[in-house]
Structure formats: C-alpha cells, structure tokens
N, CA, C and O of each residue as an XYZ file, in Angstrom:
268
protein
N      11.099    -36.072    -39.560
C      12.118    -36.701    -40.489
C      13.067    -35.773    -41.114
O      12.686    -34.705    -41.595
N      14.359    -36.169    -41.123
C      15.650    -35.340    -41.658
C      15.387    -35.372    -43.139
O      14.970    -36.408    -43.658
N      15.595    -34.366    -43.791
C      15.878    -34.300    -45.174
C      17.342    -34.316    -45.437
O      18.102    -33.453    -44.999
N      17.730    -35.376    -46.200
C      19.050    -35.486    -46.605
C      19.437    -34.571    -47.746
O      18.836    -34.533    -48.820
N      20.632    -33.736    -47.382
C      21.038    -32.707    -48.272
C      22.115    -33.068    -49.202
O      22.013    -32.878    -50.414
N      23.331    -33.681    -48.545
C      24.445    -33.518    -49.488
C      24.561    -35.023    -50.176
O      23.938    -35.942    -49.645
N      25.223    -35.230    -51.161
C      25.621    -36.445    -51.914
C      26.445    -37.387    -50.921
O      26.257    -38.602    -50.862
N      27.270    -36.773    -50.236
C      28.130    -37.694    -49.247
C      27.319    -38.265    -48.264
O      27.535    -39.408    -47.859
N      26.225    -37.438    -47.760
C      25.269    -37.939    -46.654
C      24.450    -39.145    -47.177
O      24.337    -40.151    -46.477
N      23.881    -39.057    -48.390
C      23.234    -40.061    -49.169
C      24.120    -41.383    -49.201
O      23.740    -42.491    -48.823
N      25.402    -41.056    -49.734
C      26.363    -42.357    -49.943
C      26.567    -42.877    -48.366
O      26.647    -44.093    -48.193
N      26.631    -42.217    -47.517
C      26.847    -42.691    -46.169
C      25.731    -43.542    -45.860
O      25.881    -44.706    -45.490
N      24.617    -42.986    -46.004
C      23.253    -43.763    -45.541
C      23.105    -45.155    -46.480
O      22.545    -46.166    -46.058
N      23.588    -45.061    -47.573
C      23.451    -46.261    -48.378
C      24.517    -47.144    -47.882
O      24.211    -48.336    -47.858
N      25.672    -46.841    -47.490
C      26.540    -47.636    -47.008
C      26.166    -48.310    -45.674
O      26.391    -49.490    -45.405
N      25.613    -47.483    -44.939
C      25.114    -48.045    -43.700
C      24.016    -49.112    -43.807
O      23.949    -50.086    -43.057
N      23.084    -48.818    -44.895
C      22.162    -49.689    -45.353
C      22.662    -51.109    -45.663
O      22.308    -52.102    -45.027
N      23.559    -51.115    -46.748
C      24.129    -52.370    -47.154
C      24.879    -52.952    -46.205
O      24.909    -54.179    -46.300
N      25.604    -52.400    -45.165
C      26.271    -52.971    -44.034
C      25.120    -53.750    -43.241
O      25.258    -54.921    -42.886
N      24.028    -53.028    -43.008
C      22.971    -53.723    -42.108
C      22.403    -54.903    -42.859
O      22.032    -55.919    -42.271
N      22.342    -54.754    -44.162
C      21.764    -55.858    -44.997
C      22.792    -57.169    -44.898
O      22.427    -58.332    -44.730
N      24.190    -56.690    -45.045
C      25.160    -57.727    -45.001
C      25.276    -58.457    -43.782
O      25.294    -59.685    -43.867
N      25.373    -57.823    -42.473
C      25.524    -58.429    -41.486
C      24.399    -58.965    -40.742
O      24.628    -59.853    -39.921
N      23.096    -58.504    -40.935
C      21.819    -59.054    -40.229
C      21.168    -59.907    -41.209
O      20.093    -59.495    -41.645
N      21.625    -61.048    -41.651
C      20.732    -61.971    -42.402
C      20.241    -61.403    -43.744
O      19.132    -61.711    -44.181
N      21.096    -60.547    -44.413
C      20.805    -59.905    -45.753
C      19.351    -59.432    -45.566
O      18.563    -59.716    -46.469
N      18.897    -58.734    -44.487
C      17.674    -58.241    -44.438
C      17.395    -57.152    -45.498
O      18.043    -56.106    -45.531
N      16.428    -57.438    -46.340
C      15.934    -56.562    -47.662
C      15.110    -55.532    -47.190
O      14.117    -55.789    -46.509
N      15.452    -54.323    -47.510
C      14.476    -53.187    -47.353
C      14.587    -52.375    -48.630
O      15.590    -52.456    -49.340
N      13.409    -51.482    -48.964
C      13.615    -50.714    -50.175
C      14.680    -49.601    -49.725
O      14.832    -49.294    -48.542
N      15.304    -49.104    -50.637
C      16.303    -48.000    -50.403
C      15.861    -46.900    -49.524
O      16.505    -46.523    -48.545
N      14.688    -46.379    -49.928
C      14.126    -45.172    -49.288
C      13.669    -45.551    -47.774
O      13.664    -44.695    -46.889
N      13.351    -46.672    -47.584
C      12.916    -47.264    -46.307
C      14.228    -47.235    -45.462
O      14.403    -46.599    -44.422
N      15.109    -48.037    -46.101
C      16.392    -48.395    -45.555
C      17.162    -46.963    -45.176
O      17.614    -46.810    -44.041
N      17.259    -46.145    -45.977
C      17.834    -44.805    -45.634
C      17.418    -44.406    -44.548
O      18.263    -44.137    -43.694
N      15.986    -44.240    -44.230
C      15.362    -43.601    -43.022
C      15.443    -44.541    -41.873
O      15.382    -44.054    -40.744
N      15.570    -45.794    -42.012
C      15.699    -46.783    -40.878
C      16.787    -47.580    -40.742
O      16.753    -48.500    -39.924
N      17.872    -47.353    -41.496
C      19.189    -48.322    -41.430
C      19.550    -48.559    -40.147
O      19.789    -49.700    -39.753
N      19.626    -47.451    -39.344
C      20.314    -47.417    -38.009
C      19.485    -48.177    -37.147
O      19.973    -49.106    -36.503
N      18.123    -47.844    -37.054
C      17.008    -48.665    -36.405
C      17.160    -50.096    -36.746
O      17.309    -50.929    -35.852
N      17.129    -50.425    -38.018
C      17.132    -51.867    -38.483
C      18.548    -52.470    -37.858
O      18.484    -53.439    -37.102
N      19.632    -51.962    -38.141
C      20.732    -52.611    -37.360
C      20.426    -52.880    -35.916
O      20.452    -54.028    -35.473
N      20.101    -51.712    -35.087
C      20.138    -51.962    -33.586
C      18.891    -53.011    -33.375
O      19.023    -53.881    -32.514
N      17.849    -52.952    -34.041
C      16.890    -53.959    -33.731
C      17.264    -55.323    -34.008
O      17.065    -56.216    -33.185
N      17.807    -55.527    -35.155
C      18.078    -56.902    -35.416
C      19.325    -57.370    -34.685
O      19.356    -58.557    -34.361
N      20.302    -56.633    -34.398
C      21.437    -56.819    -33.509
C      20.773    -57.381    -31.981
O      21.061    -58.423    -31.392
N      19.899    -56.429    -31.619
C      19.189    -56.939    -30.245
C      18.666    -58.290    -30.258
O      18.855    -59.120    -29.368
N      17.844    -58.500    -31.559
C      17.155    -59.800    -31.799
C      18.218    -60.920    -31.741
O      18.105    -61.904    -31.009
N      19.123    -60.721    -32.462
C      20.160    -61.879    -32.599
C      20.774    -62.090    -31.286
O      20.907    -63.261    -30.931
N      21.193    -61.104    -30.461
C      21.664    -61.134    -29.272
C      20.889    -61.922    -28.289
O      21.410    -62.782    -27.578
N      19.667    -61.621    -28.262
C      18.580    -62.277    -27.585
C      18.729    -63.908    -27.827
O      18.848    -64.697    -26.889
N      18.706    -64.273    -29.124
C      18.440    -65.459    -29.531
C      19.762    -66.258    -29.217
O      19.709    -67.475    -29.040
N      20.780    -65.660    -29.159
C      22.294    -66.204    -28.958
C      22.288    -66.510    -27.464
O      22.787    -67.570    -27.087
N      21.718    -65.590    -26.519
C      21.635    -65.802    -25.185
C      20.660    -67.037    -24.825
O      20.920    -67.889    -23.975
N      19.690    -66.996    -25.484
C      18.585    -68.147    -25.130
C      19.330    -69.294    -25.607
O      19.387    -70.245    -24.827
N      19.907    -69.402    -26.713
C      20.389    -70.756    -27.073
C      21.542    -71.109    -26.146
O      21.628    -72.277    -25.767
N      22.440    -70.207    -25.741
C      23.431    -70.469    -24.723
C      22.811    -71.092    -23.494
O      23.257    -72.162    -23.078
N      21.842    -70.504    -22.909
C      21.054    -70.848    -21.677
C      20.495    -72.378    -21.823
O      20.678    -73.228    -20.951
N      19.758    -72.623    -23.092
C      19.237    -73.875    -23.270
C      20.668    -74.984    -23.285
O      20.749    -76.026    -22.634
N      21.520    -74.527    -24.037
C      22.618    -75.494    -24.030
C      23.170    -75.711    -22.585
O      23.495    -76.850    -22.247
N      23.275    -74.784    -21.821
C      23.939    -74.970    -20.310
C      22.916    -75.677    -19.554
O      23.379    -76.420    -18.689
N      21.604    -75.643    -19.655
C      20.591    -76.308    -19.036
C      20.769    -77.884    -19.530
O      20.671    -78.838    -18.757
N      21.003    -77.976    -20.729
C      21.060    -79.356    -21.284
C      22.343    -80.102    -20.777
O      22.268    -81.286    -20.448
N      23.470    -79.434    -20.718
C      24.535    -79.889    -20.180
C      24.466    -80.212    -18.517
O      25.124    -81.132    -18.030
N      23.644    -79.395    -17.761
C      23.436    -79.558    -16.526
C      22.650    -80.672    -16.190
O      22.695    -81.131    -15.049
N      21.822    -81.232    -17.199
C      21.036    -82.259    -16.840
C      21.558    -83.535    -16.999
O      20.840    -84.527    -16.873
N      22.950    -83.616    -17.312
C      23.801    -84.828    -17.471
C      24.727    -85.157    -16.425
O      25.445    -86.152    -16.526
C-alpha cells in the first residue's frame, strides 16, 4: 500500500473519491477506504454499469425482434 505524502496528493485522492461517489450511484465509502480504493471503485462500478446497460440493450432488441 502506498503512503500518501503531500497535501496535494491527499486533495487529489479526495477529489477522485467524490467524483466516484457522484458519478456511480453516490457509492458511499469511508474516506480512508475510498482514498485507498477510489480508482478501483470507479473502474469496478463503471464496468458493472456498462454490463447492465449492454444487458438492457440486448433485452430491448430481443423484445423488438419478437414483434
């Protein structure tokens, strides 16, 4: 695990965390956890949302094809 040294780095991590929370369903994490995992959080939730969007699209296409 990386030790955060500078105040700028901490601010940057906090900003990433709040962006992650804002864009991905206001996903709530304690700050310490979020600072450590914010990038993973965003990537993981982004992949999950993308997967669900693709599934919904396929279901919609199948529904249209049945008519």
